DSSP file (Angstrom, degrees, kcal/mol; ACC not computed):
  #  RESIDUE AA STRUCTURE BP1 BP2  ACC     N-H-->O    O-->H-N    N-H-->O    O-->H-N    TCO  KAPPA ALPHA  PHI   PSI    X-CA   Y-CA   Z-CA
    1    1 A M              0   0    0      0, 0.0     2,-0.1     0, 0.0     5,-0.0   0.000 360.0 360.0 360.0 141.2  350.7  142.3    4.3
    2    2 A P    >   -     0   0    0      0, 0.0     3,-2.3     0, 0.0     4,-0.4  -0.380 360.0-117.4 -72.5 148.2  349.7  146.0    4.0
    3    3 A E  G >  S+     0   0    0      1,-0.3     3,-1.8     2,-0.2     0, 0.0   0.795 109.8  68.1 -54.5 -28.4  349.7  147.9    7.2
    4    4 A Y  G 3  S+     0   0    0      1,-0.3    -1,-0.3     2,-0.1     4,-0.2   0.604  95.3  56.8 -68.1 -10.5  346.0  148.6    7.0
    5    5 A H  G X> S+     0   0    0     -3,-2.3     4,-2.6     1,-0.1     3,-0.7   0.537  78.8  99.0 -97.3  -8.5  345.3  144.8    7.6
    6    6 A Q  H <> S+     0   0    0     -3,-1.8     4,-2.7    -4,-0.4     5,-0.2   0.898  80.8  48.7 -49.7 -46.7  347.3  144.8   11.0
    7    7 A P  H 3> S+     0   0    0      0, 0.0     4,-1.9     0, 0.0    -1,-0.2   0.849 111.1  49.1 -70.4 -24.0  344.3  145.1   13.3
    8    8 A E  H <> S+     0   0    0     -3,-0.7     4,-1.4    -4,-0.2    -2,-0.2   0.879 112.4  49.6 -71.7 -39.3  342.4  142.3   11.6
    9    9 A K  H  X S+     0   0    0     -4,-2.6     4,-2.8     2,-0.2     3,-0.3   0.938 113.1  46.2 -63.2 -45.1  345.5  140.2   11.8
   10   10 A N  H  X S+     0   0    0     -4,-2.7     4,-3.7     1,-0.2    -1,-0.2   0.898 108.9  52.5 -64.5 -39.2  345.9  140.9   15.5
   11   11 A N  H  < S+     0   0    0     -4,-1.9    -1,-0.2    -5,-0.2    -2,-0.2   0.792 113.8  47.8 -65.8 -25.1  342.2  140.4   16.3
   12   12 A F  H  < S+     0   0    0     -4,-1.4    -2,-0.2    -3,-0.3    -1,-0.2   0.936 118.1  38.2 -75.9 -45.4  342.6  136.9   14.6
   13   13 A L  H  < S+     0   0    0     -4,-2.8    -2,-0.2     1,-0.3    -3,-0.2   0.868 130.4  27.6 -74.9 -40.5  345.8  136.0   16.3
   14   14 A Y  S  < S-     0   0    0     -4,-3.7    -1,-0.3    -5,-0.2     2,-0.1  -0.636  77.6-174.3-123.6  75.7  345.0  137.4   19.8
   15   15 A P        -     0   0    0      0, 0.0     2,-0.4     0, 0.0    -4,-0.1  -0.455   6.4-159.9 -68.2 137.6  341.3  137.4   20.1
   16   16 A C        -     0   0    0     -2,-0.1     2,-0.2    -5,-0.1    16,-0.0  -0.980   5.0-145.9-120.8 133.6  340.0  139.0   23.4
   17   17 A T        -     0   0    0     -2,-0.4     2,-0.2     1,-0.1    18,-0.1  -0.601  25.0-104.3 -91.4 155.2  336.7  138.4   24.8
   18   18 A R        -     0   0    0     -2,-0.2     2,-0.5     1,-0.1    -1,-0.1  -0.533  32.0-117.2 -75.3 155.4  334.6  141.0   26.7
   19   19 A Y        +     0   0    0     -2,-0.2    -1,-0.1     1,-0.1     9,-0.1  -0.763  32.9 174.4 -93.0 124.1  334.4  140.8   30.3
   20   20 A Y        +     0   0    0     -2,-0.5    -1,-0.1     2,-0.1     3,-0.1   0.502  48.0  93.7-108.4   1.1  330.8  140.2   31.6
   21   21 A G  S    S-     0   0    0      1,-0.2     2,-0.3     6,-0.1    -2,-0.1   0.090  93.9 -49.1 -78.6-169.2  331.4  139.9   35.3
   22   22 A K        -     0   0    0      1,-0.1     2,-0.9     5,-0.0    -1,-0.2  -0.508  63.4-120.9 -66.4 127.0  331.3  142.4   38.2
   23   23 A V        +     0   0    0     -2,-0.3    -1,-0.1    -3,-0.1     3,-0.1  -0.599  58.9 134.8 -76.3 102.1  333.3  145.4   37.0
   24   24 A K    >>  -     0   0    0     -2,-0.9     4,-2.1     1,-0.1     3,-0.5  -0.970  63.6-115.3-138.3 152.7  336.2  145.9   39.6
   25   25 A P  H 3> S+     0   0    0      0, 0.0     4,-2.4     0, 0.0     5,-0.2   0.890 114.4  53.6 -56.6 -46.4  339.8  146.5   38.8
   26   26 A E  H 3> S+     0   0    0      1,-0.2     4,-2.5     2,-0.2     5,-0.2   0.865 109.2  48.2 -56.7 -38.9  340.9  143.2   40.3
   27   27 A N  H <> S+     0   0    0     -3,-0.5     4,-2.9     2,-0.2    -1,-0.2   0.920 111.1  50.4 -71.4 -39.7  338.5  141.1   38.2
   28   28 A L  H  X S+     0   0    0     -4,-2.1     4,-2.4     2,-0.2    -2,-0.2   0.913 109.9  50.0 -60.0 -40.9  339.4  142.9   35.1
   29   29 A V  H  X S+     0   0    0     -4,-2.4     4,-2.6    -5,-0.2    -2,-0.2   0.931 113.2  47.1 -62.4 -44.9  343.1  142.3   35.8
   30   30 A F  H  X S+     0   0    0     -4,-2.5     4,-2.9     2,-0.2     5,-0.2   0.925 106.9  56.5 -59.3 -44.5  342.4  138.6   36.4
   31   31 A H  H  X S+     0   0    0     -4,-2.9     4,-1.7     1,-0.2    -2,-0.2   0.912 110.0  46.0 -57.4 -43.5  340.3  138.3   33.2
   32   32 A S  H  X S+     0   0    0     -4,-2.4     4,-2.5     1,-0.2     3,-0.3   0.959 113.2  48.8 -65.6 -45.1  343.3  139.6   31.2
   33   33 A N  H  X S+     0   0    0     -4,-2.6     4,-2.7     1,-0.2    -2,-0.2   0.904 111.3  50.7 -54.4 -38.4  345.6  137.2   33.0
   34   34 A L  H  X S+     0   0    0     -4,-2.9     4,-1.9     2,-0.2    -1,-0.2   0.825 110.2  48.3 -71.1 -35.8  343.1  134.4   32.3
   35   35 A Q  H  X S+     0   0    0     -4,-1.7     4,-2.3    -3,-0.3    -1,-0.2   0.865 112.4  49.0 -75.4 -41.2  343.0  135.2   28.6
   36   36 A E  H  X S+     0   0    0     -4,-2.5     4,-3.2     2,-0.2     5,-0.3   0.954 111.1  52.1 -62.7 -49.3  346.9  135.4   28.4
   37   37 A F  H  X S+     0   0    0     -4,-2.7     4,-2.8    -5,-0.2     5,-0.3   0.955 111.1  44.7 -54.3 -52.9  347.0  132.1   30.2
   38   38 A A  H  X S+     0   0    0     -4,-1.9     4,-2.1     1,-0.2    -1,-0.2   0.903 114.2  50.4 -58.0 -40.0  344.6  130.4   27.7
   39   39 A Q  H  X S+     0   0    0     -4,-2.3     4,-1.8     1,-0.2    -1,-0.2   0.949 112.1  46.5 -68.8 -45.5  346.5  132.0   24.6
   40   40 A K  H  X S+     0   0    0     -4,-3.2     4,-2.5     2,-0.2     5,-0.2   0.889 110.6  52.9 -66.0 -32.8  349.9  130.7   25.9
   41   41 A V  H  X S+     0   0    0     -4,-2.8     4,-3.2    -5,-0.3     5,-0.3   0.953 108.8  53.1 -62.9 -42.8  348.5  127.1   26.6
   42   42 A G  H  X S+     0   0    0     -4,-2.1     4,-1.6    -5,-0.3    -1,-0.2   0.885 109.4  44.9 -61.7 -38.9  347.2  127.2   23.1
   43   43 A Y  H  X S+     0   0    0     -4,-1.8     4,-2.3     2,-0.2    -1,-0.2   0.864 114.8  49.2 -67.0 -38.9  350.7  128.0   21.7
   44   44 A I  H  X S+     0   0    0     -4,-2.5     4,-2.4     2,-0.2    -2,-0.2   0.922 110.7  49.3 -71.1 -40.6  352.4  125.4   23.9
   45   45 A A  H  X S+     0   0    0     -4,-3.2     4,-3.0     1,-0.2    -1,-0.2   0.887 112.1  50.6 -62.2 -38.1  349.8  122.7   22.9
   46   46 A G  H  X S+     0   0    0     -4,-1.6     4,-2.1    -5,-0.3    -2,-0.2   0.874 111.0  46.8 -71.9 -39.5  350.4  123.7   19.2
   47   47 A L  H  <>S+     0   0    0     -4,-2.3     5,-2.9     2,-0.2     6,-1.1   0.905 113.2  48.7 -68.7 -35.5  354.2  123.4   19.6
   48   48 A E  H ><5S+     0   0    0     -4,-2.4     3,-1.7     4,-0.2    -2,-0.2   0.965 113.4  49.5 -70.6 -47.7  353.9  119.9   21.4
   49   49 A T  H 3<5S+     0   0    0     -4,-3.0    -1,-0.2     1,-0.3    -2,-0.2   0.860 109.8  49.6 -53.6 -39.6  351.6  118.8   18.6
   50   50 A G  T 3<5S-     0   0    0     -4,-2.1    -1,-0.3    -5,-0.1    -2,-0.2   0.447 117.7-112.3 -83.3  -0.3  353.9  119.9   16.0
   51   51 A G  T < 5S+     0   0    0     -3,-1.7    -3,-0.2    -4,-0.3    -2,-0.1   0.663  87.4 116.2  80.9  19.2  356.9  118.1   17.7
   52   52 A K  S   <S+     0   0    0     -5,-2.9     2,-0.3    -6,-0.2    -4,-0.2   0.634  79.2  35.8 -89.9 -22.4  358.7  121.4   18.6
   53   53 A L  S    S-     0   0    0     -6,-1.1    -2,-0.2    -5,-0.1     2,-0.2  -0.956  84.6-122.0-130.4 147.8  358.3  120.6   22.4
   54   54 A S     >  -     0   0    0     -2,-0.3     4,-2.8     1,-0.1     5,-0.2  -0.481  32.9-107.8 -83.9 163.5  358.4  117.3   24.2
   55   55 A L  H  > S+     0   0    0      1,-0.2     4,-2.6     2,-0.2     5,-0.2   0.926 121.5  49.7 -52.4 -49.2  355.3  116.2   26.3
   56   56 A E  H  > S+     0   0    0      2,-0.2     4,-2.5     1,-0.2    -1,-0.2   0.874 108.8  49.6 -58.3 -45.3  357.2  116.8   29.4
   57   57 A E  H  > S+     0   0    0      2,-0.2     4,-3.0     1,-0.2     5,-0.3   0.971 113.1  48.1 -61.3 -54.3  358.5  120.4   28.4
   58   58 A A  H  X S+     0   0    0     -4,-2.8     4,-2.6     1,-0.2     5,-0.2   0.917 111.7  50.8 -57.4 -40.9  354.8  121.3   27.4
   59   59 A Y  H  X S+     0   0    0     -4,-2.6     4,-2.9    -5,-0.2    -1,-0.2   0.919 112.3  46.6 -60.4 -43.1  353.6  119.9   30.8
   60   60 A E  H  X S+     0   0    0     -4,-2.5     4,-2.8     2,-0.2    -2,-0.2   0.914 113.9  46.8 -68.9 -40.3  356.2  121.9   32.7
   61   61 A Q  H  X S+     0   0    0     -4,-3.0     4,-2.2     2,-0.2    -1,-0.2   0.925 114.5  46.1 -62.0 -43.8  355.5  125.1   30.9
   62   62 A I  H  X S+     0   0    0     -4,-2.6     4,-2.8    -5,-0.3    -2,-0.2   0.919 113.6  49.4 -67.3 -44.7  351.8  124.8   31.2
   63   63 A N  H  X S+     0   0    0     -4,-2.9     4,-2.4    -5,-0.2    -2,-0.2   0.918 109.6  51.8 -60.5 -43.2  352.1  123.9   35.0
   64   64 A K  H  X S+     0   0    0     -4,-2.8     4,-2.2     2,-0.2    -1,-0.2   0.899 110.5  48.3 -61.0 -40.6  354.4  126.8   35.6
   65   65 A L  H  X S+     0   0    0     -4,-2.2     4,-2.2     2,-0.2    -2,-0.2   0.959 110.5  54.0 -62.3 -47.8  351.7  129.2   33.8
   66   66 A W  H  X S+     0   0    0     -4,-2.8     4,-2.7     1,-0.3     5,-0.2   0.880 106.1  49.9 -56.5 -40.9  349.0  127.6   36.0
   67   67 A Q  H  X S+     0   0    0     -4,-2.4     4,-2.8     1,-0.2     5,-0.3   0.934 111.9  48.5 -63.5 -41.3  350.9  128.3   39.2
   68   68 A Q  H  X S+     0   0    0     -4,-2.2     4,-2.5     1,-0.2    -2,-0.2   0.905 110.9  50.3 -64.8 -31.9  351.3  132.0   38.1
   69   69 A L  H  X S+     0   0    0     -4,-2.2     4,-2.8     2,-0.2    -2,-0.2   0.928 113.0  47.1 -75.9 -43.5  347.6  132.3   37.2
   70   70 A Q  H  X S+     0   0    0     -4,-2.7     4,-2.8     2,-0.2    -1,-0.2   0.911 112.2  49.9 -56.9 -42.0  346.8  130.8   40.7
   71   71 A Y  H  X S+     0   0    0     -4,-2.8     4,-3.4    -5,-0.2     5,-0.3   0.932 110.8  49.3 -60.3 -47.4  349.2  133.2   42.4
   72   72 A S  H  X S+     0   0    0     -4,-2.5     4,-2.7    -5,-0.3     5,-0.2   0.935 110.0  52.5 -55.9 -48.8  347.6  136.1   40.5
   73   73 A K  H  X>S+     0   0    0     -4,-2.8     5,-1.6     1,-0.2     4,-1.4   0.912 113.0  42.4 -51.8 -50.9  344.2  134.9   41.6
   74   74 A Q  H  <5S+     0   0    0     -4,-2.8    -2,-0.2     2,-0.2    -1,-0.2   0.917 114.2  50.3 -71.9 -37.2  345.2  134.8   45.3
   75   75 A E  H  <5S+     0   0    0     -4,-3.4    -2,-0.2     1,-0.2    -1,-0.2   0.932 115.1  44.7 -65.9 -40.8  347.1  138.1   45.3
   76   76 A L  H  <5S-     0   0    0     -4,-2.7    -1,-0.2    -5,-0.3    -2,-0.2   0.767 103.7-133.7 -69.9 -23.8  344.2  139.8   43.6
   77   77 A G  T ><5 +     0   0    0     -4,-1.4     3,-0.9    -5,-0.2     2,-0.2   0.801  43.3 164.9  73.4  30.4  341.6  138.2   45.9
   78   78 A V  T 3 < +     0   0    0     -5,-1.6    -1,-0.2     1,-0.2    -2,-0.1  -0.551  63.1  13.5 -80.9 141.1  339.4  137.3   43.1
   79   79 A G  T >  S+     0   0    0     -2,-0.2     3,-2.0     1,-0.1     4,-0.3   0.391  83.2 124.4  77.6  -1.3  336.7  134.7   43.9
   80   80 A A  G X   +     0   0    0     -3,-0.9     3,-1.2     1,-0.3    -2,-0.1   0.792  65.5  65.0 -62.6 -24.9  337.2  135.0   47.6
   81   81 A E  G 3  S+     0   0    0      1,-0.2    -1,-0.3    -4,-0.2    -3,-0.1   0.509  95.9  60.3 -72.1  -4.6  333.4  135.9   48.1
   82   82 A F  G <         0   0    0     -3,-2.0    -1,-0.2     1,-0.2    -2,-0.2   0.466 360.0 360.0 -99.8  -5.9  332.6  132.4   46.8
   83   83 A K    <         0   0    0     -3,-1.2    -1,-0.2    -4,-0.3    -2,-0.1   0.476 360.0 360.0 -80.3 360.0  334.4  130.5   49.5
């Protein structure tokens, strides 16, 4: 693929959505972490569907990612105003 198609390819493979919430550094970081979580879960689900990962392996990997996301949310203090 020619080099000039690289941005289009990256936008297709790694779509990023715009952040619409309250603009604070911790919210932007969490939004980025959330997008990364969703992208990795999609990859893991695809690998499990394709038979490259067992159901248990996929569950464990997604559970680990979820715990990392929860830790990130807690450390950043995101959503604390809604409690």
